[in-house]
N, C-alpha and C positions, 0 to 999 in steps of 0.2 A: 746406517742409522743415518736421519739427517741430523742435520748438526742447529744448533737454536740461533738464530739473527734477531741482532739489533739495529734497525734502521735511522739513523739518528737524522734529520736535517732542521739545522741551525740557522732560521733567519736573522738579516742583520740587527732586527729589534731583540734580539734575545729568546726567540719563543722557542720552546723546546718542544717536539714533535716527538714521541718514537712508536714503533709499530714491533711487534714480535712474528715470527714463524714458527712454525710446531715444531718439534724435540726437545730432548734432554738431558745434549751434551753437556751445554753451559748452563751456568746460575743465572737469572734474572737480572737485569740492568737495571738500575736504579728509577728507571722512570718505564717500567714496566706495568702490566698490568696485573695489579693484586692487591692486597691490603695495605694503605696505604697510609703516611701520616705526612705530615707540613712541615717544610723549612725556612726560615729568613734568615739570612745571612748581615751581619751588621759590620762596616768596615770601623773600628776605633783605633788603630795603627797609628801612634804618637810619634812616626819619623815621616815629615815631607818629603823627604829625598827619596822614599820607597813608594810613595803614595803619588797617583791612584795604582787601585790593586785588580786582579783578574782572579774569580775564582772558579775553581773545576770542580765536579760533581763526579768524582772517579772517569775524572778524560773529559765527561761531556760538560760546554760550557754553561757556566750558573750565572756569574752575573761579568760584566764589563766595564773596567774604566770607574770604579767605585771610589769618589773621594772621601775624604775624613767622614763619617759619619752618615754615609752614604749605606742605602739597604737594598737587598736585591731579595724579589724579582719587582720589589714596588717602585724601582726608579727605572724600569724599563718603559721605553715608548708604549701609547696605546696601539691597539688593545690589549696588548701586555700588562696589564696595571695589577695584578692579583700583588695580595699581603703578603702570600706564603707561596713554596712551590710545592707539588704533590710527590712523595718519593716515593719506592717501596720500601714496606719494613725489612730490618736488618740492620747490619754494621754496615755503614757507609764514612766517606773518606772526603772531605773538603780540601782542595789543594789553593793554598792562596798565590798568587806570582804577581811579581811587579809587572805593572802594565806595559811599561817602556821597555822591559825586556823581559821577557814570558821564558826564558831560561832562568830566572831567580828564582826560588820558590823561599816564600819569607815564611808561612806555617804549611805544617800537614796535620787537619783536624778531624778525630776521627768522631764518630757522628753516631748515636743508636737511634733508629727511629721507631718507634712504634705502632702500629695501625692507630687510627683515628685521633691522634695527639700530634700538636702544634709544639713546635719547639724555634727558640729563636737562638743563635750561634752568634759571638761578640768576635773579633779577631782584635788582639788587645795588646799594648807593651810593644815593645819596639825602639823606645824612645834613643836617637842616636846612633841607631844602627846595635841596639840588644834583641835581645829573643823575641819574638811575637808569640804570646802563649791566647790562651781561648777563655771565653765564658757561655755558658749555655743555662739555658732558663726553659722550664717547661711552659705553657703557654696555654691558661685554660681558656677557650671560646666557644665550647661546648654548654657551659654552665648558663642558663638563661639570666636574662639580665631584668630585676623586676621593671615594673613598669613606671615610668615616670625617673629612671634612675641610668646614672652611669658610673663605669666603675675604671680606677686606677691603680695601677702597677707601678713601683719606682725601683729603681737598678741604680746603684751607685758603684761606678767604673772610675771613681777619681780617686789615686791613691793621696794626691795633694788634700782633695776635702778633708779625709778622715769618715768618723762616723759620723753621719747628720740627722738631724731632727727635721721634717719635710711637715710642712706647713701648707695645705690647701684652701684659699681664706679668699671672701668677697674683695673686689678691686679694693687696695690702699687700708685694706683691714689693720686694728694696731698687734703687731705679734705682743704686746707685753700681756696682753689679755686672750689671746688665741690659744684655743687646745692643737698640741701639734698631731696631724693626720699619721705621720709614722714618726717612732722615737726610734735613734739610736741603730740606725740605719749604715750597716759596716760596710767599708770599700769590699767591692768584691763579692755583693749579696744583693737581693730582690727583698722586697715586703710580697706580703700578703698581697691579695685583692683588698681594695678598697671600695665600699660602693658608697656614690652621692646622691644629690639629686640632680637633675640635670639642672644646668643651669651659666654662668659667668664665673670663671675662678683664677685666683692670682696664684701661683704656687712659687713656694722662696724655701730656700733650704739652709739652714744655720748649724754651727757644732753644735754634736750630741749635748744635750745637758746645760745651754748657756742661759745663764738666770734672765728669767722673762723680761728683766728692763732693759737687758743689752742687746737681744735680740735683733731690733731692728739697727744697727748699729752694727751688727758682725754677721749681715745675710751673704752667705756665701755667693748665691746663684738666684736671681730674680726672674723668672720667668710671669713675662705680662702677661694681664688676664685677655682670656679670651672665651668664647662660648663653646659650650659643650652642650648637643642633643641628646636627647633621651636614647638609649640606646646603645651609646658609643661606649666602646673600650678603648683607653691609651695605656701604653708602658712611656712612663717618662725616665729617659735614662740623665743622669747627671753622669758628665767625662771630664778630660783633662782638655786643654787646648790642643791646638793641633800637634803642637810641639812639644806635650805638656807640659805641667803645672799652670800658675794661672797666664790670663783670665780663664774661670772653668767656662765651659760649653754644655747645654741643654738644649734638649730635643726629645719631642713625642714620637713614638713610632704608633702607626694606626693599628690597630688588633683586630677589630671587627666596627 
């Protein structure tokens, strides 16, 4: 019986190409032809001594030299600038290693890939040499965005912040009279998707339940106003500082 082979060529840019020969001896590799989902990995390991990191998808290069808050595959050089990587459905494993010493494994993260589904996997924690764990979201990029609208989803990965209320407003809007876009978003959780009209928005996080008159004085993180075109979808992440704690970090992931 012919054996099943996977031939992988990984260019310097990190582009992965797989080809398979005929046979049934081995299970398909994670990048073989077949029903696929898509995966994005984000480095939120709060230990400067172990950053940057490399990521392997079942022994295949998946991301290289990722600094704090960087994601793959979006950080790969052109033309490999896709937002997610296609991966064959099934039970997969991401292995996170220290770039400076790839014999040092920081985390082994199991991921279940479902056909037609997008997922984001965050490596989190690890402060001062502690355990690195993970957090995952299922990303809805298949549902159409209504004409003239944009879509946000918020992820809170800051133990320092605790639960937060999120305000998406016009630039400089008075928080004392503003309605929160998301309320009570706990650490280690993601909000539902929120649709808004295309436009320019400022995003602010305050401790959950803060009295209206006290919101402006208690902003934990302020993401400066920027324009969002119709049809855009963004995941907004609240995170720790690179070594954990304050000042908090915030960044946007492009979903579509």
